[in-house]
SEPA-835732 format. One line per field, with one value per residue: residue number from 1; y, x, z of N, C-alpha, C, O in turn. Coordinates in Angstrom, 2 decimals, padded with zeros to 5 digits, always signed. Last residue first. Layout:
BEGIN
num = c(NUM:...);
n.py = c(Y:...);
n.px = c(X:...);
n.pz = c(Z:...);
ca.py = c(Y:...);
ca.px = c(X:...);
ca.pz = c(Z:...);
c.py = c(Y:...);
c.px = c(X:...);
c.pz = c(Z:...);
o.py = c(Y:...);
o.px = c(X:...);
o.pz = c(Z:...);
end
This chain:
BEGIN
num = c(57:56:55:54:53:52:51:50:49:48:47:46:45:44:43:42:41:40:39:38:37:36:35:34:33:32:31:30:29:28:27:26:25:24:23:22:21:20:19:18:17:16:15:14:13:12:11:10:9:8:7:6:5:4:3:2:1);
n.py = c(+127.20:+127.80:+127.03:+125.38:+127.15:+126.54:+128.11:+128.88:+130.47:+131.94:+131.61:+130.17:+129.17:+127.31:+128.04:+125.87:+125.35:+122.90:+122.29:+119.88:+119.73:+118.44:+117.42:+115.62:+114.26:+115.75:+114.27:+112.61:+112.50:+111.02:+112.51:+114.60:+113.85:+112.53:+114.81:+116.35:+114.55:+114.07:+117.09:+117.22:+115.34:+116.58:+118.65:+117.52:+116.68:+118.96:+120.26:+118.62:+118.92:+121.57:+121.31:+119.79:+121.39:+123.72:+123.02:+123.89:+125.69);
n.px = c(+147.15:+147.07:+144.64:+145.73:+146.27:+146.28:+147.70:+147.36:+149.10:+148.13:+148.34:+150.16:+149.98:+151.51:+152.56:+149.83:+146.57:+144.66:+141.74:+139.38:+136.09:+133.49:+132.12:+129.56:+126.76:+123.79:+122.62:+121.33:+122.08:+124.31:+126.34:+126.64:+128.15:+130.15:+131.23:+132.22:+133.93:+135.82:+136.80:+137.69:+139.88:+141.61:+142.20:+143.65:+145.77:+146.79:+147.52:+149.45:+151.96:+152.14:+152.94:+155.24:+156.61:+157.77:+160.45:+161.66:+160.97);
n.pz = c(+116.55:+112.95:+110.02:+107.24:+104.00:+100.45:+098.03:+094.77:+091.77:+088.82:+086.07:+083.66:+080.78:+078.35:+075.08:+073.66:+073.66:+072.96:+071.68:+070.96:+068.72:+066.99:+064.71:+065.67:+066.63:+067.92:+070.67:+072.69:+075.04:+074.98:+073.13:+074.33:+076.74:+075.59:+074.18:+076.47:+078.02:+075.82:+076.37:+078.90:+078.59:+077.03:+078.61:+080.65:+079.05:+078.38:+081.28:+081.71:+080.21:+081.08:+083.46:+083.08:+081.40:+082.76:+083.38:+081.08:+078.22);
ca.py = c(+128.14:+126.46:+127.82:+125.85:+126.39:+127.35:+127.28:+129.21:+129.15:+131.93:+132.76:+130.04:+130.50:+127.35:+127.09:+126.09:+126.27:+123.22:+122.20:+120.51:+119.41:+118.77:+118.85:+116.06:+113.96:+115.68:+115.47:+112.20:+113.88:+110.92:+110.90:+115.12:+114.63:+111.55:+113.38:+116.54:+114.71:+113.14:+116.94:+117.89:+114.81:+115.47:+118.79:+118.23:+115.79:+118.52:+121.09:+118.54:+117.59:+121.25:+122.06:+119.06:+120.41:+123.84:+123.42:+122.47:+125.92);
ca.px = c(+146.96:+147.28:+144.95:+144.74:+146.95:+145.39:+147.87:+147.36:+148.89:+148.56:+148.14:+150.20:+150.22:+150.06:+152.74:+151.04:+147.68:+145.95:+142.95:+139.81:+137.70:+134.12:+132.66:+130.26:+127.96:+124.84:+122.87:+121.29:+120.67:+123.30:+125.61:+126.04:+126.68:+129.25:+131.10:+131.26:+132.74:+135.31:+136.24:+136.51:+138.76:+141.23:+141.55:+142.12:+145.00:+146.43:+146.33:+148.13:+151.17:+151.37:+151.90:+154.09:+156.34:+156.47:+159.63:+161.76:+161.17);
ca.pz = c(+117.61:+114.21:+111.61:+108.57:+105.45:+101.91:+098.92:+096.15:+092.93:+090.37:+086.82:+085.29:+081.35:+079.39:+076.35:+074.53:+073.00:+073.73:+071.32:+072.02:+069.25:+068.33:+064.80:+064.76:+067.06:+066.83:+069.77:+071.28:+074.52:+075.95:+072.80:+073.04:+076.92:+076.34:+073.78:+075.36:+078.51:+076.66:+074.88:+078.71:+079.71:+076.46:+077.14:+081.02:+079.80:+077.22:+080.25:+083.06:+080.20:+079.42:+083.52:+083.74:+080.79:+082.29:+084.22:+081.38:+079.56);
c.py = c(+128.24:+127.88:+127.14:+126.69:+126.29:+126.81:+127.88:+128.16:+129.72:+130.62:+132.97:+131.06:+129.85:+128.36:+128.05:+127.71:+127.12:+124.53:+122.87:+120.67:+120.41:+118.64:+119.30:+117.41:+114.14:+115.60:+114.88:+113.87:+113.50:+111.78:+110.75:+113.50:+114.87:+112.66:+112.50:+115.48:+115.30:+113.44:+115.52:+117.23:+115.56:+114.96:+117.81:+118.11:+116.38:+117.27:+119.78:+119.29:+117.76:+120.16:+121.53:+119.66:+119.74:+122.62:+123.18:+122.49:+124.57);
c.px = c(+147.91:+147.28:+145.48:+145.60:+145.90:+145.68:+147.15:+147.24:+148.50:+148.44:+148.56:+149.83:+149.50:+150.75:+151.48:+151.52:+148.75:+146.64:+143.91:+141.21:+138.00:+135.55:+133.35:+130.80:+129.10:+126.01:+123.35:+121.49:+120.83:+121.80:+124.20:+125.49:+126.17:+127.52:+129.90:+130.74:+131.69:+133.93:+135.57:+136.25:+137.76:+140.04:+141.09:+141.41:+143.51:+145.54:+146.04:+146.90:+149.41:+150.86:+150.89:+153.12:+154.83:+155.84:+158.23:+160.15:+161.13);
c.pz = c(+118.49:+115.10:+112.33:+109.49:+106.46:+103.06:+100.32:+096.69:+094.03:+090.90:+088.07:+085.78:+083.06:+080.17:+077.46:+074.12:+073.73:+073.44:+072.64:+071.25:+070.70:+068.27:+065.85:+065.15:+065.99:+067.30:+068.78:+070.31:+073.20:+075.72:+073.85:+072.63:+075.25:+077.05:+074.59:+074.95:+077.63:+077.24:+075.17:+077.21:+079.26:+077.42:+076.91:+079.79:+079.91:+078.05:+079.35:+081.68:+081.25:+079.64:+081.99:+083.90:+081.78:+081.82:+083.81:+082.44:+080.32);
o.py = c(+129.04:+129.06:+126.06:+126.90:+127.24:+125.67:+128.92:+127.19:+130.79:+129.77:+133.94:+131.80:+129.20:+128.41:+129.09:+128.41:+128.27:+124.33:+123.54:+119.83:+121.24:+117.65:+120.42:+118.31:+113.16:+116.39:+113.66:+114.39:+114.31:+111.57:+110.37:+113.29:+115.45:+112.34:+111.95:+115.17:+115.01:+112.74:+115.59:+116.83:+114.92:+114.14:+117.88:+117.62:+115.89:+116.98:+119.39:+118.86:+116.93:+119.97:+121.26:+119.06:+119.35:+122.62:+122.43:+122.01:+124.03);
o.px = c(+147.80:+147.36:+145.00:+146.81:+145.12:+145.23:+147.26:+146.76:+148.96:+147.67:+149.21:+150.76:+148.47:+151.98:+150.86:+151.06:+148.76:+147.57:+143.13:+141.77:+137.30:+136.14:+133.84:+130.18:+129.58:+126.50:+123.39:+120.69:+120.31:+120.71:+123.14:+124.47:+125.09:+126.43:+128.94:+129.65:+130.50:+132.95:+134.43:+135.08:+136.72:+139.25:+139.94:+140.28:+142.49:+144.49:+144.88:+145.80:+148.50:+149.65:+149.70:+152.17:+153.75:+154.62:+157.54:+159.05:+160.10);
o.pz = c(+119.42:+114.74:+112.67:+109.60:+106.51:+103.14:+100.97:+096.10:+094.43:+090.44:+088.45:+086.10:+083.28:+080.21:+077.26:+073.21:+074.19:+072.65:+073.32:+070.54:+071.28:+067.86:+065.81:+065.72:+065.43:+068.10:+068.67:+069.53:+072.43:+076.24:+073.38:+071.97:+075.16:+077.53:+074.07:+075.42:+077.79:+077.02:+074.72:+077.11:+079.10:+076.94:+076.47:+079.72:+079.44:+077.48:+079.54:+081.33:+081.28:+079.46:+081.81:+084.41:+081.33:+081.75:+084.49:+082.14:+079.93);
end
C-alpha cells in the first residue's frame, strides 16, 4: 500500500533515533557497547490519529 510508505519511513527514522539514544546513554555511563539493535517489523500498524482543535466561541 503506497499510503503506508511515509509511516514506514517515519518508523525506520524513529528506530534509528532510538538506537542512537541508547548508544549515547551507554557511552556516557561507560556501559558495555555491544549487542544493541533496533528492527522495524513492517507493515506498521496505525492505531489512531488524534487531532486536537481549539474551542471556537
